[in-house]
C-alpha positions in Angstrom: -0.2 0.2 0.0 1.4 3.5 -0.9 0.9 6.6 1.1 0.7 10.2 0.4 4.1 12.0 0.8 4.7 15.5 0.3 7.9 17.8 0.4 8.0 20.3 3.2 11.1 22.3 2.8 12.4 19.8 0.7 12.1 17.2 3.1 9.8 14.2 3.0 6.9 14.1 4.9 3.7 11.6 5.6 0.0 12.5 5.5 -1.4 10.6 8.4 -5.0 9.5 7.7 -7.9 9.4 10.0 -7.2 12.4 12.1 -9.5 15.2 13.2 -7.2 18.0 11.5 -4.4 17.4 8.7 -1.4 15.8 10.2 2.0 15.7 8.3 4.9 14.1 10.0 8.4 13.8 8.9 9.8 10.6 7.9 12.3 8.7 10.2 15.0 9.1 7.5 14.4 12.6 6.9 14.7 13.4 10.7 18.0 11.4 11.0 19.6 12.7 7.9 18.8 16.1 8.4 19.7 16.3 12.4 22.8 14.1 12.1 26.4 15.5 11.5 26.9 15.6 7.8 30.6 16.8 7.7 31.8 13.5 6.7 29.5 13.4 3.6 30.2 16.8 2.7 33.9 16.1 2.8 33.5 13.1 0.7 31.2 15.1 -2.0 34.2 17.7 -2.2 36.5 15.0 -2.7 35.1 13.0 -5.3 33.3 16.1 -7.1 29.7 16.9 -7.0 29.0 15.0 -10.4 30.6 12.0 -9.5 29.0 11.8 -5.8 25.7 12.3 -7.8 26.5 9.4 -10.0 27.4 7.2 -7.0 24.4 8.2 -4.8 22.1 7.3 -7.7 23.4 4.0 -8.4 23.8 3.1 -4.6 19.9 4.1 -4.3 19.0 2.1 -7.2 20.8 -1.0 -6.5 19.3 -0.7 -3.0 15.8 -0.4 -4.5 16.4 -3.6 -6.5 17.7 -5.7 -3.6 14.7 -4.5 -1.5 12.4 -5.6 -4.5 13.9 -9.0 -4.8 13.3 -9.4 -0.9 9.6 -8.1 -1.0 8.8 -10.3 -3.9 10.4 -13.4 -2.6 9.0 -13.1 0.9 5.3 -12.3 -0.5 5.2 -15.1 -2.8 2.8 -17.6 -1.4 4.7 -20.9 -2.6 6.5 -22.8 0.5 8.8 -24.2 -2.2 11.9 -22.1 -2.0 12.9 -22.7 -5.5 9.6 -21.7 -6.8 9.5 -18.8 -5.0 13.1 -17.7 -6.0 12.4 -18.4 -9.7 9.2 -16.5 -9.5 10.5 -13.5 -7.7 13.5 -13.4 -9.8 11.1 -13.1 -12.8 8.9 -10.5 -11.1 11.9 -8.2 -9.8 13.6 -8.5 -13.3 10.4 -7.1 -14.9 10.0 -4.6 -12.2 13.6 -3.3 -12.8 13.3 -2.9 -16.6 9.7 -0.9 -15.9 11.5 1.4 -13.6 14.2 2.1 -16.1 17.1 0.7 -14.1 20.3 -0.1 -15.9 21.7 -3.8 -16.3 24.4 -3.1 -13.6 22.0 -1.8 -11.1 19.8 -4.9 -11.7 22.8 -7.3 -11.4 24.1 -5.7 -8.4 20.8 -5.5 -6.6 20.4 -9.3 -7.6 23.7 -10.3 -6.0 22.8 -8.2 -2.8 19.7 -10.4 -2.5 21.6 -13.5 -3.3 23.9 -12.9 -0.4 20.9 -13.4 2.0 19.3 -16.1 -0.1 22.5 -18.3 -0.4 23.2 -17.9 3.4 19.9 -19.0 4.3 19.2 -15.7 6.2 15.6 -15.9 5.3 15.2 -19.2 7.1 14.8 -17.2 10.4 11.4 -15.9 9.2 8.6 -18.2 10.1 6.1 -15.5 9.1 6.0 -12.1 7.7 3.7 -9.9 9.8 4.2 -6.7 7.7 6.1 -5.7 4.9 6.7 -2.1 3.4 4.2 -0.7 5.8 3.8 2.7 7.3 4.1 3.1 10.9 3.9 6.5 12.9 3.9 8.1 16.4 3.2 11.3 17.9 6.0 11.1 20.2 8.3 14.1 20.4 6.3 16.0 17.9 5.8 13.0 15.7 7.5 10.9 12.9 6.3 8.5 10.2 8.0 5.9 8.0 7.8 2.6 6.2 9.5 -0.5 7.8 10.9 -3.0 5.5 9.8 -6.1 7.4 8.3 -7.2 10.7 8.3 -11.0 11.0 7.5 -13.8 13.4 10.6 -16.0 14.3 10.4 -19.7 15.1 10.1 -18.8 18.8 7.0 -16.7 18.2 8.5 -13.6 18.6 7.7 -10.2 16.5 11.1 -9.0 15.2 11.6 -5.5 13.5 14.0 -6.0 10.6 15.7 -3.3 8.1 17.6 -4.2 5.2 20.6 -2.3 4.1 23.3 -2.1 1.2 26.7 -1.6 1.2 30.0 -1.6 -0.8 32.0 -3.3 2.2 31.2 -4.7 5.5 30.3 -2.3 8.2 31.7 -1.9 11.6 29.0 -1.8 14.4 30.1 1.7 15.5 29.3 3.0 11.8 25.4 2.1 12.1 24.2 4.2 14.9 21.8 5.8 12.5 20.3 2.5 11.3 19.8 1.6 15.1 17.9 4.7 15.5 15.6 4.1 12.6 14.8 0.6 13.6 14.1 1.5 17.2 11.8 4.2 15.8 9.8 1.6 14.1 9.9 -0.8 17.0 8.1 1.8 19.3 5.6 2.9 16.5 4.8 -0.7 15.9 4.2 -1.2 19.6 1.9 1.7 19.8 -0.2 1.0 16.8 -0.6 -2.7 17.0 -0.3 -3.3 20.7 2.3 -5.9 20.3 5.9 -5.3 21.8 8.6 -6.8 19.5 11.2 -8.8 21.0 14.2 -7.1 19.2 15.2 -5.3 16.1 17.8 -6.6 13.4 19.7 -4.8 10.7 20.4 -6.8 7.8 23.3 -5.7 5.6 24.4 -6.9 2.4 27.5 -5.5 0.8 29.3 -5.8 -2.6 32.5 -7.1 -1.5 31.7 -9.8 0.8 29.1 -12.6 0.0 28.7 -13.2 3.8 25.8 -10.7 5.1 25.7 -9.1 8.4 22.9 -9.2 10.9 23.2 -6.9 13.9 20.9 -7.6 16.7 19.2 -4.9 19.0 17.8 -6.1 22.3 15.0 -4.4 24.0 17.3 -2.8 26.5 19.3 -1.2 23.7 16.2 -0.1 21.9 15.6 2.1 24.8 18.8 3.9 24.5 18.8 4.4 20.6 15.0 5.5 20.8 15.9 8.1 23.3 18.8 9.5 21.1 16.1 9.4 18.2 13.5 11.2 20.0 16.0 13.9 20.8 16.3 14.3 17.0 12.8 14.5 16.5 12.3 17.2 18.9 15.0 19.2 17.4 13.6 18.9 13.9 10.2 19.9 15.2 11.7 22.9 16.9 13.5 24.0 13.9 10.9 23.1 11.1 7.7 23.1 13.0 6.7 26.5 11.6 7.1 25.6 8.2 5.1 22.4 8.6 2.2 24.4 10.4 2.4 26.8 7.3 2.1 23.9 5.0 -1.0 22.6 6.8 -2.6 25.9 6.8 -2.1 26.2 2.9 -3.4 22.7 2.3 -6.5 22.9 4.7 -7.3 26.0 2.6 -6.4 25.1 -1.0 -7.0 21.2 -0.7 -4.7 18.3 -0.6 -2.1 17.7 -3.7 -3.5 14.4 -4.3 -5.2 11.6 -2.2 -3.7 8.9 -0.2 -3.6 5.5 -2.4 
């Protein structure tokens, strides 16, 4: 299911349906990206040049989209036969990639990144998919929203919030603080909306240089820490951009919404 998103101050916000007055909440990735220290990224862009940096960023985003599409199509296929699921999902994802205009290289790398999980039996951890690409939101700290990659039930009956990431090379755990905050944000939002407390979060990372994927686990205790850090960012974001959000809401309340939620 898709949801209406709009750009406010060039930043993605989700329209939250079913509220008495219009509510637009910034996306989780928007908050983390806006409020985090970007000096390292700026230095990298300066080093490689703006044009090259844009090319690399576009390729990374597209190969990531292809990997996510492979995973979504594979996990959503109804057959219990892994080979049938694989073949059907590969076919559908290939068609999706062509329709979206992705290059052969972007499609090939996205497929390899998916295979890293598949060939290492990572998906065998999943007994049942609970939610996939579902919107979650919370009003904590001023509010945030986002689409979680996957929430699944493991073989012990626990719900797990999982987020899939791509990389050129394996990552050290100290490099993924932003991922941990993102997963923790979905953890709490899912708990609030569905009244089910997940057992843990997992960050699944597939990289181009190593066929062995990485899966980092975030326990309930660790979620509290990373969520507290994230909420500090949410509050800071609303303190800085709240007036622009309210101005936008006033405008759409008067002029009408730029589309309807699908």
